[in-house]
N, C-alpha and C positions, 0 to 999 in steps of 0.2 A: 563418491562425500559430494553432498553441496558445500562447494568452497566461496560462491557470491552469493548477493542478492544485488534488487535493483533499490537504488534511493530517487529521491526527487528532494531540490532545492527549490525550485519556482513551483509549488501548492499541485504537482503531479500536469504540469504542464506538459515535462520528458524527462525521464529517467536514464539514470546509469548504474552500471554495474559496478559493483564496489565487494571487502572482500565483506564476508557475511559477521569475519569479529566483530564490525563494526556495532553490531545490537541492530536498533530499530533508528538511533539517531545517534549523528551524531555532527562535527562542525565541518563542511566542506567550502573551502575559496570563500572563508568569513560568511556564510549563514549557515542555520540550520539546516541537515538534510534529513528529510524520515524517511520509515522504510516504504518502499512504495510497492503496494501490492500488486502485481501486470497482468492481466486477463484478456484472452482473447474471445466472442462471442460469435459460434459457430463459425465459421470462415472468415470472419470482421476484423480489422488490423487490432494488434495489442493497443491496449489503454488500460492508464494508472485506472484501476477500479475501488480502491482505498488508500489514504497513509497512513500508517502507526507511529509510536511513538510508547515510553513509559510511561507510566503513573507510578505513582507509589501504591497502587494494588496492583498493579499485574500491564496489562497492553491497551492501549486506545486506540481507536481508530476513527475517520472520519473521512467525508467523501471530500475529492477536490474542490474549490473554491467554494466551501462550507468553515463555516470556523467554531463550531462547537465538536469535542471530543467528547464521546461516551465508548464505555469498558466495549469488548470486542465479544463477549460474551453474553448482554445485554439484550434487551428486545432490540433497542434502537440498535446495538452493532448485529444483529440479526439480519433486519429490515435493509441496513444496506448490503449485506451481503446479497440476502436474496434480491435485492432492483438491481445488480450489474446485469444480469443478462433477462430482458422481461420474456423474451420467447425462450429461454432454454437456460442448460448448466453449463455456467462459466466455467471455460477452461485455463486453469491458472498459467501462464506462461514465465521459465525461468531462464537465467543469464546461460550462456552456453557453458 
């Protein structure tokens, strides 16, 4: 059973594990922390591929460093996911 997820409170520069019950966003050390979806491309080191938050209509995502949030199931959201590993499929990385 999954009990933890990754989050970031610094726009994806780093990430930390917290209880999954926190949802996709919460306040951490006085700053908003968003769900950090961490991946690995082939044998590369793990990285935050995108951040997630709640919106009135579901989950929105954006790449670290970008300001525009888009619905995860939208054309733009699918484009973010497809661009994670240009030479292959991204491998999700989960907390131990």
